[in-house]
C-alpha positions as CSV (number, residue, x, y, z in Angstrom):
1,X,-15.5,7.3,-12.6
2,X,-11.9,8.0,-11.8
3,X,-12.8,8.7,-8.2
4,X,-14.3,5.2,-7.8
5,X,-10.8,3.7,-8.1
6,X,-8.5,5.6,-5.7
7,X,-6.3,2.6,-4.7
8,X,-3.0,2.1,-6.5
9,X,-3.1,-1.6,-7.4
10,X,0.7,-1.9,-7.3
11,X,0.9,-1.1,-3.6
12,X,-1.4,-2.8,-1.0
13,X,-2.7,-5.5,-3.5
14,X,0.7,-6.5,-4.6
15,X,2.0,-6.8,-1.0
16,X,-1.1,-9.0,-0.2
17,X,-0.5,-11.3,-3.2
18,X,3.2,-11.6,-2.4
19,X,2.4,-12.5,1.2
20,X,0.2,-15.3,0.1
21,X,2.8,-16.6,-2.4
22,X,5.5,-16.4,0.3
23,X,3.4,-18.8,2.4
24,X,3.1,-21.2,-0.4
25,X,-0.5,-20.3,-1.2
26,X,-1.7,-20.0,-4.8
27,X,-2.5,-16.3,-5.0
28,X,-4.5,-16.4,-8.2
29,X,-7.9,-17.3,-6.6
30,X,-7.5,-14.1,-4.5
31,X,-8.0,-12.1,-7.7
32,X,-11.6,-13.4,-8.2
33,X,-14.1,-10.6,-8.3
34,X,-11.4,-7.8,-7.9
35,X,-11.2,-6.5,-11.5
36,X,-7.5,-7.5,-11.5
37,X,-6.3,-10.3,-13.9
38,X,-3.2,-12.4,-13.9
39,X,-2.1,-10.9,-17.3
40,X,-2.1,-7.4,-15.7
41,X,0.7,-8.2,-13.3
42,X,2.6,-6.4,-11.8
43,X,-0.5,-4.1,-12.0
44,X,1.5,-0.9,-12.5
45,X,-0.8,1.9,-13.5
46,X,-4.0,0.0,-12.5
47,X,-6.3,1.3,-9.8
48,X,-8.8,-0.5,-7.6
49,X,-12.1,0.6,-6.0
50,X,-12.6,0.2,-2.2
51,X,-15.1,-2.5,-2.9
52,X,-12.7,-4.5,-5.0
53,X,-9.9,-4.1,-2.4
54,X,-12.3,-5.4,0.3
55,X,-13.0,-8.4,-2.0
56,X,-9.2,-9.0,-2.3
57,X,-8.8,-8.8,1.4
58,X,-11.7,-11.2,2.0
59,X,-10.3,-13.7,-0.6
60,X,-6.8,-13.5,0.9
61,X,-8.2,-14.1,4.4
62,X,-10.2,-17.1,3.1
63,X,-7.1,-18.6,1.6
64,X,-4.8,-17.9,4.6
65,X,-3.8,-20.7,6.9
66,X,-4.0,-19.5,10.5
67,X,-5.6,-16.7,12.5
68,X,-2.9,-14.0,12.0
69,X,-3.7,-12.8,8.5
70,X,-4.5,-9.2,9.3
71,X,-1.4,-8.8,11.5
72,X,1.0,-10.4,9.1
73,X,-0.4,-8.3,6.3
74,X,0.1,-5.1,8.4
75,X,3.7,-6.2,9.1
76,X,4.3,-6.5,5.3
77,X,2.4,-3.3,4.4
78,X,4.6,-1.3,6.8
79,X,7.0,0.0,4.3
80,X,6.7,-0.5,0.6
81,X,3.0,-1.3,0.9
82,X,2.0,2.2,1.8
83,X,4.1,3.8,-0.9
84,X,5.8,7.2,-0.3
85,X,3.8,7.6,2.9
86,X,6.3,5.3,4.6
87,X,9.1,7.7,3.9
88,X,7.0,10.7,5.0
89,X,6.2,8.9,8.3
90,X,9.9,8.0,8.9
91,X,10.8,11.7,8.4
92,X,8.1,12.8,10.9
93,X,9.4,13.2,14.4
94,X,6.4,12.4,16.6
95,X,3.3,10.3,16.7
96,X,0.9,13.2,16.7
97,X,2.2,14.5,13.4
98,X,2.3,11.0,12.0
99,X,-1.4,10.6,12.9
100,X,-2.2,13.8,10.9
101,X,-0.4,12.3,7.9
102,X,-2.2,9.0,8.3
103,X,-5.5,10.7,8.3
104,X,-4.7,13.0,5.4
105,X,-3.5,10.1,3.2
106,X,-6.0,7.5,4.4
107,X,-6.3,5.9,0.9
108,X,-2.6,4.7,1.2
109,X,-3.1,3.2,4.7
110,X,-6.7,1.9,4.9
111,X,-8.2,2.2,1.4
112,X,-11.8,1.4,2.4
113,X,-12.1,3.5,5.5
114,X,-12.2,7.3,6.2
115,X,-10.0,8.4,9.0
116,X,-11.0,11.4,11.2
117,X,-9.1,12.9,14.1
118,X,-11.0,14.0,17.2
119,X,-8.6,15.9,19.6
120,X,-9.7,15.5,23.2
121,X,-6.7,17.1,24.9
122,X,-3.2,18.1,23.5
123,X,-1.9,14.7,24.6
124,X,-5.0,12.7,24.0
125,X,-6.8,12.1,20.6
126,X,-9.0,9.6,18.8
127,X,-8.5,8.4,15.3
128,X,-12.1,7.4,14.2
129,X,-12.7,4.9,11.5
130,X,-15.6,5.6,9.3
131,X,-16.8,4.6,5.8
132,X,-15.8,5.9,2.4
133,X,-17.8,4.5,-0.4
134,X,-19.9,2.5,2.1
135,X,-20.9,3.8,5.5
136,X,-19.5,0.8,7.4
137,X,-15.9,-0.5,6.8
138,X,-15.6,-4.3,7.1
139,X,-14.2,-5.8,10.3
140,X,-11.4,-7.3,8.3
141,X,-10.4,-3.9,6.8
142,X,-10.6,-2.4,10.3
143,X,-8.3,-5.1,11.8
144,X,-5.7,-4.5,9.1
145,X,-5.9,-0.8,9.5
146,X,-5.5,-0.8,13.3
147,X,-2.6,-3.3,13.2
148,X,-0.8,-1.2,10.5
149,X,-1.4,2.2,12.1
150,X,-0.4,1.1,15.6
151,X,2.8,-0.4,14.2
152,X,3.7,2.9,12.5
153,X,2.9,5.0,15.5
154,X,4.8,2.9,18.0
155,X,7.9,3.1,15.8
156,X,8.1,6.9,16.2
157,X,7.6,7.2,20.0
158,X,8.2,4.7,22.8
159,X,6.0,6.6,25.2
160,X,2.9,6.3,23.1
161,X,-0.1,4.6,24.7
162,X,-2.6,3.0,22.3
163,X,-6.1,1.7,23.0
164,X,-8.2,0.1,20.2
165,X,-12.0,0.2,20.4
166,X,-14.0,-2.0,17.9
167,X,-17.7,-2.5,17.4
168,X,-17.3,-6.2,16.6
169,X,-17.8,-8.7,19.4
170,X,-14.7,-10.3,21.0
171,X,-13.2,-12.5,18.3
172,X,-11.6,-15.9,18.6
173,X,-8.2,-14.4,17.7
174,X,-8.4,-11.8,20.5
175,X,-4.9,-12.7,21.7
176,X,-3.5,-11.8,18.3
177,X,-4.6,-8.2,18.9
178,X,-2.8,-8.0,22.2
179,X,0.4,-9.4,20.7
180,X,0.5,-7.3,17.5
181,X,-1.3,-4.1,18.4
182,X,0.4,-4.1,21.9
183,X,-2.3,-1.9,23.3
184,X,-5.5,-2.7,25.1
185,X,-8.2,-3.8,22.7
186,X,-11.9,-3.4,23.7
187,X,-14.6,-5.2,21.7
188,X,-18.3,-4.6,21.5
189,X,-17.7,-0.9,21.7
190,X,-20.0,1.9,20.3
191,X,-17.3,3.2,18.0
192,X,-14.4,2.0,15.9
193,X,-11.4,4.1,17.0
194,X,-7.8,4.1,18.0
195,X,-6.9,6.2,20.9
196,X,-3.5,7.8,21.2
197,X,-2.1,9.2,24.5
198,X,1.4,10.3,25.1
199,X,3.4,12.2,27.7
200,X,5.7,14.2,25.3
201,X,4.8,17.5,23.8
202,X,4.0,17.8,20.0
203,X,7.1,18.2,17.8
204,X,7.8,21.5,16.1
205,X,10.5,20.4,13.7
206,X,10.2,21.7,10.1
207,X,9.7,19.0,7.5
208,X,12.9,17.8,5.8
209,X,13.4,18.0,2.1
210,X,13.0,14.2,1.9
211,X,9.7,14.5,3.7
212,X,8.5,17.2,1.3
213,X,9.3,15.0,-1.7
214,X,7.5,12.1,-0.1
215,X,4.4,14.3,0.6
216,X,4.3,15.4,-3.0
217,X,4.4,11.8,-4.1
218,X,1.6,11.0,-1.7
219,X,-0.5,13.8,-3.1
220,X,0.1,12.4,-6.6
221,X,-1.4,9.1,-5.5
222,X,-4.5,10.6,-4.0
223,X,-7.6,11.1,-6.2
224,X,-7.9,14.7,-7.5
225,X,-11.7,14.5,-7.7
226,X,-13.0,12.8,-4.6
227,X,-16.3,11.0,-4.2
228,X,-19.3,13.1,-3.4
229,X,-19.8,11.0,-0.3
230,X,-16.3,11.7,1.0
231,X,-16.6,15.5,0.2
232,X,-19.9,15.7,2.1
233,X,-18.5,13.7,5.1
234,X,-15.5,16.1,5.3
235,X,-17.7,19.2,5.3
236,X,-20.1,17.8,7.9
237,X,-17.3,16.7,10.1
238,X,-15.3,19.9,9.9
239,X,-18.4,22.2,10.5
240,X,-19.2,23.0,14.0
241,X,-22.9,23.3,13.2
242,X,-25.1,20.8,11.3
243,X,-25.4,21.6,7.6
244,X,-28.6,21.1,5.7
245,X,-28.5,19.5,2.2
246,X,-28.9,22.9,0.5
247,X,-26.2,24.5,2.7
248,X,-23.8,21.7,1.9
249,X,-24.6,21.9,-1.8
250,X,-24.0,25.6,-1.7
251,X,-20.5,25.1,-0.1
252,X,-19.7,22.6,-2.9
253,X,-20.9,25.0,-5.6
254,X,-23.7,22.8,-6.9
255,X,-27.5,22.7,-6.6
256,X,-29.2,20.7,-3.9
257,X,-30.8,18.5,-6.7
258,X,-27.4,17.8,-8.2
259,X,-25.9,16.8,-4.8
260,X,-28.9,14.6,-4.1
261,X,-28.6,12.9,-7.5
262,X,-24.8,12.3,-7.1
263,X,-25.3,10.8,-3.7
264,X,-28.0,8.5,-5.0
265,X,-25.6,7.3,-7.7
266,X,-23.2,6.3,-4.8
267,X,-26.1,4.5,-3.1
268,X,-26.3,6.7,-0.1
269,X,-28.5,9.6,1.1
270,X,-27.5,12.9,2.7
271,X,-29.6,12.0,5.7
272,X,-27.7,8.7,6.2
273,X,-24.4,10.5,6.1
274,X,-25.6,13.3,8.5
275,X,-27.1,10.8,10.9
276,X,-24.0,8.6,10.9
277,X,-21.7,11.5,11.7
278,X,-24.0,13.1,14.2
279,X,-24.2,9.8,16.1
280,X,-20.4,9.6,16.1
281,X,-20.1,13.2,17.4
282,X,-22.8,12.6,20.0
283,X,-21.1,9.4,21.3
284,X,-17.7,11.1,21.6
285,X,-19.2,14.1,23.5
286,X,-21.2,11.9,25.8
287,X,-18.2,9.6,26.6
288,X,-15.4,12.1,26.7
289,X,-16.9,15.3,28.0
290,X,-18.8,16.3,31.1
291,X,-21.5,17.9,28.9
292,X,-25.1,17.2,29.7
293,X,-27.4,15.4,27.3
294,X,-29.2,18.7,26.7
295,X,-25.9,20.4,25.8
296,X,-24.8,17.6,23.5
297,X,-28.2,17.7,21.8
298,X,-28.0,21.5,21.4
299,X,-24.5,21.2,19.7
300,X,-26.1,19.0,17.1
301,X,-28.9,21.5,16.5
302,X,-31.6,19.6,18.4
303,X,-33.9,22.2,20.0
304,X,-35.6,19.7,22.2
305,X,-33.6,17.2,24.3
306,X,-36.4,14.6,24.0
307,X,-36.0,14.7,20.2
308,X,-32.3,14.2,20.6
309,X,-32.8,11.2,22.9
310,X,-35.2,9.6,20.4
311,X,-32.8,10.2,17.5
312,X,-29.8,8.9,19.5
313,X,-31.7,5.7,20.3
314,X,-32.6,5.3,16.7
315,X,-29.0,5.7,15.6
316,X,-27.4,3.5,18.3
317,X,-30.1,1.4,19.9
318,X,-29.3,2.9,23.2
319,X,-30.3,6.0,25.1
320,X,-27.6,8.6,25.9
321,X,-27.8,7.7,29.6
322,X,-27.4,4.0,28.9
323,X,-24.3,4.7,26.8
324,X,-22.7,6.6,29.6
325,X,-23.6,4.0,32.2
326,X,-22.1,1.2,30.1
327,X,-19.0,2.7,28.5
328,X,-18.0,5.8,30.4
329,X,-15.4,4.1,32.6
330,X,-13.7,2.5,29.6
331,X,-13.3,5.9,27.9
332,X,-12.3,7.9,31.0
333,X,-9.0,9.7,31.1
334,X,-8.0,7.6,34.1
335,X,-8.3,4.4,32.3
């Protein structure tokens, strides 16, 4: 399937291999299990799947000497490594507009993660990191993504304030986050997200011709036929009400049986996707809004708050009240 290989192998993978070589590390072992072979270099025209890119990342991390692999890779990727998106971001005047581009062309920034924007206030938004072909991106991929995205956003506006929230426990290289992300990093959190807050209003400048050319090039590097999983995720996230399997299939112009079969081929069920996104929405609402548990449950089409509480505990291992008690202060606007 063409959609199973959305990553241009001559961008991120080449930068990773060059980084290893620059440090005097034999880069060939990094290709093991990635579907890339030494004879294919420089890999022009080859595509990688998210799973193979994650394997390449893991191999590179294993070969690396030191605890700054993700951050050095992000530094190198910032530019040629994200292809024409680098030019589009340079021609974009403010961080908010950059964030939209980063989310739109996620495969050029963080190949194995899906990026979704949740706007809290005009000057306060969350970039949420979800899965693409698997429901949970690897901690290694998340680290690289957060370091790269924070670097790009900080280059556009000096007044940007960033906070990173990661589900993984506090790592041994915690100090590397503080140095390279230059924002507060919170570990052991209920979501994987990057929060962007700023004091300047959104920019209104029209895109330059250079930016328009770069955007067209970005579009050309994005898969035309996206995975069924990603298409379902987009529909469920953008719809205010919860869609059923049959309703989602109808929107996609296919039968419910066909949608179910396609998701099975991608080793995921509609219920898994729905539960994952509903849990994410519920956590955001509980942490960032003053809505009651009953109101949050109703937004997710639970007709009984007790059913919502049970479902939420099944999704997250916590009750809605426990979540608010533990994390509310960290996510408050005053923080």
